[in-house]
SEKE-846316 format. One record per residue (C-alpha): residue number from 1; x, y, z; residue in three letters. Coordinates in Angstrom, 3 decimals. Each point is the difference from the previous one (the first is absolute). Layout:
PT    n      east     north        up  res
PT  NUM         X         Y         Z  ALA
...
//
This chain:
PT    n      east     north        up  res
PT    1   133.922    58.561   130.234  UNK
PT    2    -3.304    -0.442     1.561  UNK
PT    3     1.144     2.406     2.699  UNK
PT    4     0.597     2.709    -2.444  UNK
PT    5    -3.029    -0.407    -1.709  UNK
PT    6    -2.181     0.391     3.070  UNK
PT    7     2.180     2.726     0.903  UNK
PT    8    -0.636     1.625    -3.261  UNK
PT    9    -3.488    -0.212     0.391  UNK
PT   10    -0.271     1.131     3.550  UNK
PT   11     2.333     3.226    -1.322  UNK
PT   12    -2.726     0.591    -2.199  UNK
PT   13    -2.685    -0.153     2.400  UNK
PT   14     1.635     2.026     1.737  UNK
PT   15     0.050     2.613    -2.361  UNK
PT   16    -3.801    -0.534    -0.624  UNK
PT   17    -0.709     0.305     3.157  UNK
PT   18     3.148     3.208     0.628  UNK
PT   19    -2.055     1.811    -2.947  UNK
PT   20    -3.230    -0.393     1.549  UNK
PT   21     0.776     1.528     2.909  UNK
PT   22     1.721     2.509    -1.650  UNK
PT   23    -2.405     1.345    -2.089  UNK
PT   24    -2.098    -0.051     3.364  UNK
PT   25     2.023     1.971     1.627  UNK
PT   26     0.900     2.112    -2.987  UNK
PT   27    -3.527     0.018    -1.127  UNK
PT   28    -1.301     1.416     3.015  UNK
PT   29     2.996     2.114     1.143  UNK
PT   30    -0.654     1.924    -3.195  UNK
PT   31    -4.031     0.146     0.368  UNK
PT   32     0.523     1.500     3.787  UNK
PT   33     2.397     2.523    -1.763  UNK
PT   34    -1.993     1.499    -2.618  UNK
PT   35    -3.571    -0.766     1.326  UNK
PT   36     0.987     1.784     3.381  UNK
PT   37     3.607     1.460    -0.389  UNK
PT   38     1.044    -1.256     3.246  UNK
PT   39     3.517    -0.031     1.092  UNK
PT   40     1.680    -2.982    -2.195  UNK
PT   41     1.329    -1.320     3.332  UNK
PT   42    -3.318    -0.384     0.622  UNK
PT   43    -1.007    -1.689    -3.085  UNK
PT   44     2.574    -2.539     0.368  UNK
PT   45    -1.027    -1.151     3.430  UNK
PT   46    -3.426    -0.723    -1.173  UNK
PT   47     1.209    -1.422    -3.087  UNK
PT   48     1.681    -2.266     2.157  UNK
PT   49    -2.720    -1.179     2.039  UNK
PT   50    -1.869    -1.116    -2.918  UNK
PT   51     3.257    -1.474    -2.225  UNK
PT   52     1.011    -1.715     3.242  UNK
PT   53    -2.476    -2.800     0.360  UNK
PT   54    -0.702    -0.196    -4.189  UNK
PT   55     4.190    -0.734     0.922  UNK
PT   56    -0.674    -2.674     2.985  UNK
PT   57    -2.896    -1.869    -1.303  UNK
PT   58     1.544    -0.473    -3.086  UNK
PT   59     3.759    -1.320     1.087  UNK
PT   60    -1.696    -2.182     2.088  UNK
PT   61    -2.763    -1.737    -2.482  UNK
PT   62     1.870     0.216    -2.931  UNK
PT   63     3.582     0.803    -0.059  UNK
PT   64     1.284    -2.390     2.682  UNK
PT   65    -3.003    -1.658     1.161  UNK
PT   66     1.062     0.222     3.146  UNK
PT   67    -1.084     1.878     3.018  UNK
PT   68     3.685     1.161     1.089  UNK
PT   69     0.432     2.176     2.671  UNK
PT   70    -2.846     3.091     0.004  UNK
PT   71     1.541     1.612     2.803  UNK
PT   72     3.174    -0.136    -2.155  UNK
PT   73    -1.577     1.713    -2.786  UNK
PT   74    -1.666     2.475     1.999  UNK
PT   75     3.102     0.997     1.199  UNK
PT   76     1.687     0.163    -3.336  UNK
PT   77    -3.170     1.983    -1.423  UNK
PT   78     0.172     2.234     2.709  UNK
PT   79     3.770     0.368    -0.233  UNK
PT   80    -0.298     0.664    -3.842  UNK
PT   81    -3.160     2.629     0.425  UNK
PT   82     2.588     2.155     2.483  UNK
PT   83     3.026     0.221    -2.432  UNK
PT   84    -2.256     0.953    -2.694  UNK
PT   85    -1.520     2.209     2.069  UNK
PT   86     3.708     1.364     0.824  UNK
PT   87     0.829     0.152    -4.020  UNK
PT   88    -3.526     1.413    -0.721  UNK
PT   89     0.826     2.874     2.505  UNK
PT   90     3.428     0.659    -1.388  UNK
PT   91    -1.586     0.538    -3.587  UNK
PT   92    -2.085     1.979     0.755  UNK
PT   93     2.429     2.244     1.873  UNK
PT   94     2.131     0.450    -2.673  UNK
PT   95    -3.262     1.143    -2.126  UNK
PT   96    -0.839    -3.607    -1.698  UNK
PT   97    -3.743    -0.639     0.410  UNK
PT   98    -3.051    -1.582    -1.213  UNK
PT   99     0.552    -3.231    -2.179  UNK
PT  100     3.934    -0.245     0.176  UNK
PT  101     0.183     0.603     3.642  UNK
PT  102    -2.463    -3.019     0.342  UNK
PT  103     1.472    -2.291    -2.586  UNK
PT  104     3.564     0.181     0.767  UNK
PT  105    -0.134    -0.820     4.206  UNK
PT  106    -2.721    -2.963    -1.218  UNK
PT  107     2.528    -1.329    -2.782  UNK
PT  108     2.563    -0.542     2.267  UNK
PT  109    -1.419    -1.227     2.979  UNK
PT  110    -1.743    -2.355    -2.213  UNK
PT  111     3.033    -1.652    -1.008  UNK
PT  112     1.117    -0.157     3.930  UNK
PT  113    -3.078    -1.890     0.292  UNK
PT  114     0.276    -2.938    -2.426  UNK
PT  115     3.349    -0.870     1.582  UNK
PT  116    -0.758     0.278     3.198  UNK
PT  117    -3.402    -1.965    -0.301  UNK
PT  118     1.410    -3.166    -1.958  UNK
PT  119     3.243    -0.512     2.563  UNK
PT  120    -1.842     1.309     3.151  UNK
PT  121    -3.721     0.440     0.388  UNK
PT  122    -1.099    -3.602    -2.445  UNK
PT  123     3.153    -1.790     0.444  UNK
//
């Protein structure tokens, strides 16, 4: 019972940090897209770079209260950025542009990141 409660609090904190990082990522990406009109892939990469730090420090100090493995976290983040960029490229190639091209891949990589972070990076 106690372990289930701890895990549910940890999951809630992970979601809070994930939402903060996602909103940071999406906010920065969208802002760059609207203000400068840059390609979605460039906007997503810059948004990712900013959100990476929100995510890492949030999970380190708030979600898991442990140092974790920063190298694994970086590899995970870069892998997810690569997957996200491939997805954005594919979506824009078939004519899906703008916010939708940013949002769909972001949701997919966020779910994958949760699972790998919980069981590999901050275990």
